[in-house]
Legacy VTK file of the C-alpha trace (Angstrom):
# vtk DataFile Version 3.0
C-alpha trace
ASCII
DATASET POLYDATA
POINTS 302 float
-109.896 53.297 -22.895
-110.366 53.569 -26.933
-107.398 52.755 -28.879
-109.091 54.095 -32.081
-112.039 56.201 -32.995
-113.437 57.632 -36.074
-116.244 60.125 -36.669
-117.896 60.731 -40.077
-114.673 59.684 -41.690
-114.494 59.751 -45.479
-111.871 59.139 -48.020
-112.652 59.893 -51.803
-110.233 59.018 -54.717
-111.102 60.420 -58.358
-113.195 57.493 -59.239
-114.041 55.641 -55.870
-115.125 56.347 -52.371
-113.047 54.286 -50.033
-114.517 55.089 -46.974
-118.099 56.636 -46.592
-118.925 58.567 -43.169
-117.168 55.982 -41.236
-118.110 56.260 -37.485
-116.549 53.369 -35.184
-114.467 52.833 -32.255
-112.435 50.186 -30.680
-110.882 49.251 -27.123
-107.848 47.247 -26.077
-107.483 43.540 -27.042
-107.455 42.091 -30.528
-109.773 43.695 -33.076
-110.722 42.260 -36.303
-111.398 44.483 -39.291
-113.490 42.543 -41.759
-114.167 43.002 -45.379
-114.001 41.940 -48.856
-110.884 43.090 -50.784
-111.542 46.745 -51.693
-113.888 47.502 -48.797
-111.562 50.077 -47.270
-109.555 48.193 -44.664
-106.226 49.553 -45.813
-107.258 52.965 -46.526
-108.487 53.177 -42.917
-105.281 51.946 -41.475
-103.259 54.395 -43.678
-105.338 57.294 -42.587
-105.065 56.250 -38.793
-101.247 56.103 -39.183
-101.124 59.573 -40.784
-100.116 58.374 -44.125
-103.132 59.581 -46.136
-105.222 62.561 -45.145
-109.130 61.967 -44.879
-111.419 63.958 -47.254
-113.876 64.633 -44.293
-114.271 63.653 -40.909
-111.875 62.858 -37.899
-109.905 60.155 -36.454
-107.855 59.473 -33.225
-105.247 56.655 -32.470
-104.413 56.175 -28.666
-106.114 59.638 -28.386
-103.913 61.336 -30.845
-104.977 62.986 -34.121
-103.144 61.651 -37.117
-103.618 64.740 -38.962
-101.424 66.572 -36.526
-99.649 63.951 -34.423
-98.672 61.409 -37.223
-95.063 60.964 -35.906
-96.062 60.408 -32.299
-98.434 57.970 -33.361
-95.888 56.008 -35.347
-93.737 55.984 -32.284
-96.265 54.030 -30.424
-97.846 52.012 -33.006
-96.466 49.067 -35.143
-97.358 48.391 -38.712
-97.480 45.223 -40.573
-98.292 46.100 -44.299
-100.099 43.724 -46.647
-97.734 43.647 -49.491
-94.239 42.512 -49.589
-91.723 45.302 -48.945
-88.515 43.700 -47.584
-85.192 44.060 -48.927
-83.884 40.798 -50.178
-80.130 41.114 -49.745
-80.085 41.802 -45.904
-80.811 39.526 -42.943
-83.667 39.541 -40.617
-81.586 40.772 -37.859
-80.243 43.726 -39.895
-83.634 44.740 -41.183
-85.452 44.422 -37.758
-82.268 46.264 -35.983
-82.912 49.206 -38.481
-86.570 49.499 -38.119
-85.901 49.428 -34.180
-83.589 52.371 -34.650
-85.946 54.265 -37.005
-88.366 54.072 -34.133
-86.029 55.990 -31.880
-84.099 52.870 -29.950
-80.267 53.259 -29.717
-78.171 50.577 -31.634
-77.364 48.483 -28.645
-81.099 48.411 -27.344
-82.213 47.908 -30.956
-80.048 44.795 -31.409
-81.182 43.417 -28.137
-85.021 44.000 -28.824
-84.440 42.291 -32.471
-83.119 39.343 -30.922
-85.979 38.899 -28.487
-88.711 39.728 -31.060
-87.201 37.375 -33.887
-87.221 34.710 -31.111
-90.859 35.332 -30.369
-91.865 35.086 -33.972
-90.018 31.949 -34.403
-86.959 33.218 -36.556
-83.979 33.024 -34.062
-82.316 30.307 -35.762
-82.693 31.830 -39.217
-82.196 35.409 -38.222
-78.695 36.123 -40.090
-79.936 34.583 -43.359
-80.693 37.120 -46.304
-84.385 37.732 -46.356
-84.466 36.850 -50.184
-83.854 33.242 -49.240
-86.839 33.071 -46.909
-90.261 31.333 -47.492
-93.472 33.314 -47.657
-94.278 32.289 -43.936
-90.885 33.468 -42.926
-91.103 36.848 -44.615
-94.573 37.413 -42.997
-92.825 36.857 -39.501
-90.060 39.164 -40.568
-92.809 41.893 -41.260
-94.394 41.026 -37.796
-91.111 41.354 -35.967
-90.420 44.771 -37.294
-94.026 45.854 -36.330
-93.163 44.674 -32.766
-89.658 45.532 -32.331
-89.873 48.881 -30.601
-92.453 47.593 -28.117
-95.457 49.488 -29.361
-98.866 50.034 -27.487
-100.872 49.082 -30.600
-99.964 46.999 -33.853
-101.928 47.270 -37.255
-101.750 43.900 -39.077
-102.888 44.305 -42.609
-103.815 40.756 -44.096
-100.992 38.956 -42.110
-101.963 35.439 -43.359
-101.864 36.242 -46.896
-100.094 33.578 -49.259
-99.797 31.266 -46.368
-100.652 27.597 -46.450
-102.826 26.306 -43.656
-100.269 25.427 -41.058
-98.722 28.730 -41.654
-101.996 30.473 -41.176
-102.596 28.850 -37.881
-99.069 29.533 -36.733
-99.502 33.362 -37.638
-102.893 33.339 -35.846
-101.435 31.865 -32.605
-98.893 34.587 -32.715
-101.548 37.234 -33.048
-103.345 35.781 -30.060
-100.054 35.696 -28.139
-99.410 39.347 -28.976
-102.862 40.499 -27.597
-102.748 37.988 -24.481
-99.210 37.648 -23.308
-97.553 40.772 -24.621
-100.316 43.079 -23.611
-100.110 44.853 -26.984
-103.525 45.760 -28.466
-104.108 44.544 -32.100
-106.127 45.562 -34.956
-105.898 42.798 -37.760
-107.611 42.953 -41.083
-108.725 40.020 -43.130
-110.983 38.868 -45.629
-111.115 35.302 -44.334
-114.011 35.698 -41.785
-113.195 32.182 -40.034
-109.698 33.358 -38.994
-110.931 36.222 -36.946
-113.379 34.089 -34.932
-110.391 32.349 -33.631
-108.267 35.182 -32.257
-110.550 38.329 -31.900
-112.185 39.947 -29.141
-114.232 42.412 -31.075
-114.961 42.628 -34.824
-115.837 45.596 -37.048
-117.374 44.749 -40.274
-117.204 47.296 -43.213
-118.256 46.993 -46.933
-117.864 49.662 -49.453
-116.284 51.808 -46.842
-119.472 51.748 -44.680
-119.830 50.415 -41.414
-122.120 47.351 -41.359
-121.551 46.193 -37.701
-119.184 46.577 -34.561
-119.687 44.031 -31.959
-117.863 41.872 -29.481
-117.008 38.466 -30.931
-119.526 36.618 -28.798
-122.414 38.684 -30.033
-121.352 37.494 -33.485
-121.134 33.993 -32.404
-124.006 33.550 -30.163
-125.739 30.221 -29.622
-128.425 29.174 -32.157
-131.384 26.845 -31.657
-129.440 24.015 -33.221
-127.024 21.345 -32.388
-123.977 20.432 -34.530
-123.370 16.684 -35.116
-120.259 14.947 -36.610
-119.701 11.245 -36.868
-116.749 9.501 -38.644
-119.162 7.276 -40.781
-122.640 6.727 -40.998
-123.937 10.175 -41.250
-126.989 9.387 -43.453
-128.116 6.392 -41.094
-127.863 8.888 -38.214
-129.979 11.447 -40.161
-132.550 8.974 -40.995
-132.718 7.576 -37.382
-133.178 11.300 -36.017
-135.750 12.183 -38.646
-137.655 9.079 -37.616
-137.562 10.153 -34.064
-139.156 13.408 -35.040
-136.211 15.643 -35.230
-135.474 18.192 -37.907
-132.186 17.370 -39.573
-130.268 19.023 -42.401
-126.911 17.841 -43.633
-124.149 20.445 -44.006
-120.941 18.819 -45.493
-119.641 16.312 -43.136
-122.074 17.834 -40.166
-125.578 17.223 -39.236
-127.490 20.271 -38.145
-130.561 19.294 -35.784
-133.022 22.046 -34.979
-134.007 22.075 -31.210
-135.871 23.904 -28.534
-135.150 21.642 -25.774
-131.769 20.289 -24.030
-133.482 16.951 -24.338
-132.307 16.796 -28.091
-128.839 16.171 -26.916
-130.032 12.947 -25.104
-131.832 11.879 -28.374
-128.729 12.271 -30.566
-126.522 10.724 -28.023
-128.784 7.631 -27.701
-129.175 7.304 -31.719
-125.352 7.453 -32.171
-124.999 4.742 -29.477
-127.749 2.499 -31.064
-126.171 2.756 -34.336
-122.732 2.066 -33.086
-121.142 5.161 -34.597
-117.846 7.000 -33.576
-119.037 10.564 -32.435
-116.490 13.189 -33.419
-118.411 16.291 -32.522
-121.902 17.155 -30.580
-122.088 20.874 -29.638
-124.522 23.682 -29.353
-124.665 25.394 -32.762
-123.364 28.885 -33.130
-123.716 31.608 -35.622
-120.341 32.378 -37.642
-119.191 35.785 -38.550
-119.577 34.827 -42.452
-123.266 34.270 -41.808
-123.725 37.555 -39.946
-121.762 39.472 -42.668
-124.012 37.846 -45.267
-127.203 38.871 -43.558
-126.026 42.488 -43.081
-124.926 42.876 -46.577
-128.355 41.589 -47.801
-130.032 44.279 -45.502
-128.002 47.095 -46.725
LINES 1 303
302 0 1 2 3 4 5 6 7 8 9 10 11 12 13 14 15 16 17 18 19 20 21 22 23 24 25 26 27 28 29 30 31 32 33 34 35 36 37 38 39 40 41 42 43 44 45 46 47 48 49 50 51 52 53 54 55 56 57 58 59 60 61 62 63 64 65 66 67 68 69 70 71 72 73 74 75 76 77 78 79 80 81 82 83 84 85 86 87 88 89 90 91 92 93 94 95 96 97 98 99 100 101 102 103 104 105 106 107 108 109 110 111 112 113 114 115 116 117 118 119 120 121 122 123 124 125 126 127 128 129 130 131 132 133 134 135 136 137 138 139 140 141 142 143 144 145 146 147 148 149 150 151 152 153 154 155 156 157 158 159 160 161 162 163 164 165 166 167 168 169 170 171 172 173 174 175 176 177 178 179 180 181 182 183 184 185 186 187 188 189 190 191 192 193 194 195 196 197 198 199 200 201 202 203 204 205 206 207 208 209 210 211 212 213 214 215 216 217 218 219 220 221 222 223 224 225 226 227 228 229 230 231 232 233 234 235 236 237 238 239 240 241 242 243 244 245 246 247 248 249 250 251 252 253 254 255 256 257 258 259 260 261 262 263 264 265 266 267 268 269 270 271 272 273 274 275 276 277 278 279 280 281 282 283 284 285 286 287 288 289 290 291 292 293 294 295 296 297 298 299 300 301
């Protein structure tokens, strides 16, 4: 099953080409749409929702063409916009009920769904307060609730962690993962913070300047490398010196040591060195590529 697909999709504005012959598809689960600001992520979502016409090419969402079936798509899809768009003088309950009714739910069902959805996003106790008094994190949760209230098959979340502190980002990412796993709703989430998507996505689409750089399962981005990542509470330099003396190639990376290896025996060497130096080991794991590394390589090769 394909939740979205594009073929040669192009969108030109007077002074910029936002999408340039983009051909890509995504299946169920949580899909990350990665790119720097201005890469074309929001433009793509608006075309898929039928809010913008493409200049060239075609697209489908849940098998429907946004050019001719935009209303049907929006009945089955939720959308959390990037920018703040909430009325300050109404409560989260009033707003979410209104959005549910806009999606076709009768008022009684809309109120029931709104209460359930606000509970899921962690706003149940605050649901009757005016939105204008909410924190940034709470406002992001309201936007998420209205995207989910009509029980969509797919949700588009445009930069959902914008403006959040580290704890708020962690909480939002946990909610996104729950949507994809527990609720059974497919998710397309955009972000320019690459590390976030590693934590929640099954598949990642990388675009730059409106062009596709790569579309892969998350495991292909974060495949194992021929390195070991080591972290100790104290004594990093002493450990690096000991491993170097034992013939290992060691590179410092912040608090971490990266040890090159072509044999599982290197794990034993590192472990024994930590024990001999009486250090407190925090992390010892197989090194893996990060999306950020792959993105940098793909951009350099374009």
